[in-house]
N, C-alpha and C positions, 0 to 999 in steps of 0.2 A: 541427424537431428539439427534443426535450424536454430542457431543461437540468436536470440534477440538482444539488442543492446539494452542494458539496464539503465534505469533512470538516474541521472546525477544532477538533480536540481540544486542541491546544496554543495557549496564549494568545500575544499579540503580543510580550510581554516575553520569554517563553521562546524564541520564534522567533529573536530577535536573539542570545540567549546560546548556544543549543544547536543551531545549524544542522548541526553535524557529528554530533550524537548519533544513535544507531541508531533511537531512537523517532521522531525528526523525519524521518529518511530513509525509514522505513517509511510514515509518514504522507504524505510527498510522493509516494512511489511509489503509494500507494493512491489519491491524487487523480488521478494520471496514468492509472491503470487505469480509474477511473470515466469519465474523459474519453474514453479510447480505446474503451471499451465502448459508450458512447453514440454515438460516431462510427461504429462497426462495425454498429450497429443499422440505420443508414441506408445504409451503403456495404458491403454484404455481400461484394463481390468485391475489396475492397482488401486484397490478400494481404500487401503490405509492412507495413501497419498491424497485421495479424494476427500477423505475425512479431515486430514490435516489442512487441506485447502479451504474447506468450509469453515474450520475453526479460525484460520488466519483471516478469512474474509469477514467473519463476525467481529473479530477483534479490531480490524481496521475500521469497520463500520461504527463500532462503539467509540473509537478514538475520534473519528470524523464528527460524530454527533457532539462529543465533548468540546471539540475545537470550535464547532459552529456556535455553541452556546457561549463560549468564553471570548472568542475573537473572530467575529464574522468576516472581517476583511481578509485576515490571513487564511481563513477557511476557503473563501472564494478564490484567492490566489493559488492555493495549493490544489484545489479541484481543477483549475484551468491548466496548471503546470503538469499535473499527472494525467490529464485527459480522462478523468473518470466522471461518472454521472453524479449529480447532486442527489443526496439522500431524500427520501420522501419523509415529510413530517407527519406524525400521527395526530 
């Protein structure tokens, strides 16, 4: 199993202060997504993990849309740091 480095955009001091912030929650969800993705590369028929991954992706998408409405500048910074695509607007 190939271990990928997890994202650490937020420093340790900020982690202690802002664990409930939207940016920190999106960061932790992104780490869980990377971990589950690497697990699913080995175990393709693990359907419960696939379902969990889809749930986490949906939750991160909802949080990203909330952040884009509240603070567009922080949203753009976070998208660039995490290297994920910008969500489509409906």
